[in-house]
N, C-alpha and C positions, 0 to 999 in steps of 0.2 A: 597817572599821566597828567601833566600840566598842559594848559592851553594858552594860546596867544592870539591877539587880534591879527587878522590877515589884512593889514593896512586899514583903509577906510571902508572896506567891503561890508562890514557888519558880521562877517564870519569869524568864528573862533575855531582855530585849528590846533591839532596836537603838536607839541614841540617836536616830537619825532614823527615824521611822515614816512610813507613807504615808497621808496624808489623802485619802480617796477620794470626797469630796463632789463635787468638780469634774468627775469623769469620768462621772457618771451622767446628764448632760444634763438636770439638774433646774432649778437656778437659775443655773448658769454657762453662758453661751452660747459656742459655739465648740469644744467638746470633740468629738472623733471617737473611735469605739470602737477603730479600728485603732491610733491613736496612744496611746490609753489602755492598751491591751494591751501595746504595745511598752514603754511607760514602766513599767508594773508589772513586767514581766519584767526590765527593766534594773535596777529597784530591788532585786529579789530577787538578781540577779547580784551586786550591790554590797553585799549583806549585810543589807538591810532585811528584818526578820522579823515586823513588826507592821503590819497594814493595818486602818484604821478606816473603816467604812462605816455605813450606816443604812437602815432600811426606807423612810425618807422621801427617799432620795437618788436617785430615779429608777431608772435601770438599773444603778446602782453595785453592788449586791449580786450581780447576775447576772454582771457583768464580773469582779468580784473572785473570785467562786466559780469561774468559768471558768479564770482564770489559776492559782489555787491548785490546782485539780485537774490542770492541765497540769504543775504542779511537784510532783506526788505524790512523796513520799519526802523532800522537803525540809521543814524546820520553818518554817512560816509561820503565825503566829497571826492570827486574824481576830476583830475586835471589831465588833459591830453594835449597833443601838439600837432600842428599842421606842418608837414615837411615843405621846404621850398620847392616850387614847381621845377626849377632848373637843376635840382639835386646837388647844389653846391654848398658845402659846409667848410668853413664859415662863410658868411656873406662878404664878398669882396667890396672894396670901395668902388664907386662909380657905377654901380648896378642899379638899373631902373627897378622900382618896386614891382612893376608889372611883370618882370621876368621871374620874380620869386613868389609873390603873393597877390596875384590878381584875384578879384572877387570870385570869379567862377571856380577857380582852383580851391579857394578857401571853403566854399560851399560843398564842393564835391568831396574834399577830404573829410570834412565834418560828417557828411552823410555816410561815407564809408566807415568812419570810426563808430558812428551810432549803430550801424548794422552789425559791425564786428562785435561790439560790446553788448548789444541788446538793451542799451540804455535809451531813455527818452531824451536826455539832455546831458551836457557836461557842466560842471561847476566852474571850471576854468578852461578856456581855450587859449593855447599859447602858440606863437610862431616859433618854430624850432631854430631859427637863426634871426639875427636882427642887424640892421644898420641904421644909425641915427640920420643918415641922409634921406631916409624915407618919410620922416615926419612932414606932414602936410602935402605929401605926394601920393598919387595912386588912388585906387578905390577900396583899399583894404579897410580903412576906418569906417566908411559907410556900410561896408559889408558886415563888419563886426557889429555895428550898431543895429543893423537889421536882424542879425541872428539873436541878439539880446532881446529885441522887441518880440520876436517870435517865440521866445522862451527856450531856445535850443542851447543857449550859452548864458551863464550867469555873469561871469567875469572874463576879462581879456588880459592876457599877459604875454610876455616874450621870454624866451630862453636866450640869455645874452651870450654872444660868441665867447668861446673859451678864452679866458685870461684877457678879456677886453671890457672890463666893467664900465669904463668911461664912455663906451659906445652906446650906452642907453641913457645918458644923462639928459639929452634933449627930449627924449620921449617921456621920461619921468617928469620933467619940468613942464611938459605940455599939458599934463592933467588928463590924458586920454587912456592911460594904462592903469590897470588895477594891481598887477603883480609883475615882478621880475624874478626870473630864476637865474642864479649866478653861481659860478665856482667860488667858494670861499673856504679856506682851510689854513692850517698852521703855516704851510708853505706859501700859498697865494693869499696874502692878506690885503691885496690891493682894493677890493670893494669897499673897505672901511675908509679909504682916503676921501672919496667923493660920492660914490654911489649910495652908500648907506645914509649919509647925512641928507642927501637929496630925497631918498625914499621916505625918511622920517618927516621931512618938511612937507612933502606932498601927499602923505598918506598912502604910499604904495607898499603893498605886502612884499616881503622878501622870502623866496624859497631857495634854500641853499642846497646845491648839489656838490658831489665829489668832496664831501667833508673829510673823507678818509683817503683822499688822493688815490682812488681806484685800488685801495689796498696798501698803498705806500705808508700810510700812517696807522697801520694796524700792528706794526712790529713784526710782521710775518714775511716781509719781502727782504731777501738776503741776496748776496752776490751770486748765489747759485740757483736762484728761483727760475723756474721755467713754467710755461703754460701750454695747454693743448693746442694743437694745430687749429687755426681758424679763430682762436680767441683773440679779441682786440688787444688784450694786455701784452701779447707778444710784440706789438708795436709800441705800446705805451711805455713798456719797460725794456725797450730794445737797447743793444749795445751795453755800455757799462752803467746804465741808469739804475739797475737793481743795486749795484755796489754803492753808487752815490746815495741812494735812498737809505740803505743800511747804515752808512756812516752818519748821515744827518739825523736819523732816528736815534742812533746810539748817543749822539751828542745831546739830543733833547732829553732822553731818559736820564742821562748822567747829570745834566743841569738841574733837572727836577727831582732827582733822587727817587725815581720810580723804575719798575722793571718793564720789559717790553710788553707784558701782558696787560699793563695799564694804559698803553699808548692809545688804543682806539677810544677808550672811555674819555681820556684826556682830550683827544682831538675833537670829539663831539661836544664836550663841555666848553671847549674854546669857542666853537661856533655859537653855541647857545648863550655865551657871555656877551654877545653883541646885541644891544637893545633893538636894533633895527630888524633883526632876524625874526621872522614869523614862525618858520618851521625848517627843519633840516630833513632831507630825504635820502638817508643811506640806502644803498641797494641791499635787499635782504632776501636771500634765496632759501633760507632754512629757518625752522622754528628756533633753533639755537641762536642764530643771528638776531632774530626778532626779540627774543627774551633779553639778550645782552644789551642791545641798543635801546630798547624802550626803558630799561632800568635806569638809564642816564637822566630821564626826565623826572627828577626827584627834588628839584629846587636847590640842589647843592652847587652853587656857582664856584668857579675857580677864584682864588684870592687874587688881589691886585698884584701881589708879588709874583705869583705864577704866570699871570697874564703878561707881566713885564718880561719875564724870562722867555716866554713863547714868542713875544714880539721880536726878539733878537734872532729867531730862527726863520724869518721870512726868506724865501728862496724864489727869486724871480726867474722863471723859465717857462717854456711852453713845450710840454711833452709831445704836442702834435706836430711840431715843426722839426726840421732836420737839425 
């Protein structure tokens, strides 16, 4: 496993982190706690030292906390998230920050997360939605500063609204945020336009989520793909979107001269090719997923020619809108 600086924080994090949404049995169907625990332990064995969870991920915080406590003495950083008090994803324009992240709500959410996980503190506390309209408004910043002083939180970050990377530029430039978490993949390359350069300039760590497009960039989504009832992917890949994904992945593999089995590895290497990226956090619900994904952190970067090919496969769309 190779490691990178998490912005100016002083922390060194594994290139492959652990996305723990899928293990919490919240919106992903089929996860079992026993397998999730085995997968987390295997990830730590292989050098993963950053685990990303959230208050809204069902049992994820409890499972993550259990494993981290079992690995006492080893350096495993845990990032969690505060959900917006109003329950609105993503944060709409014109919203007062007091409606989403008032100080009392932030403290209550953190206390709940600490109890659920059994941990004494979190390394990164992130807001689960963000709007740049909130910079300089509300009491969220003084609340975060107080939590840092009390040793309950080491770093502060935000999870940028899906497909809206420019909506965190003002926050990054303000100097008050330590990390941003953002969607970045072969299809959605927009963070590289403005957000990544700003993060590099201001020393903000970048945590990349959805690097595999919720499975779309694994080569396993086809026109006939279906998902269990209650699984969020039934909406993400609704209508003819599985067929669209299949066609686009086929075009990528043809242009690169690879087979579908190499697509996931290529997609992760694409993300790690961006110098601004500190870590990528693919969801990993099995030991097999862990072993495949962590193997990508081997220092073998994609060539400039391959990156140029992938740049042509940018696909601007928002799977969460109609």
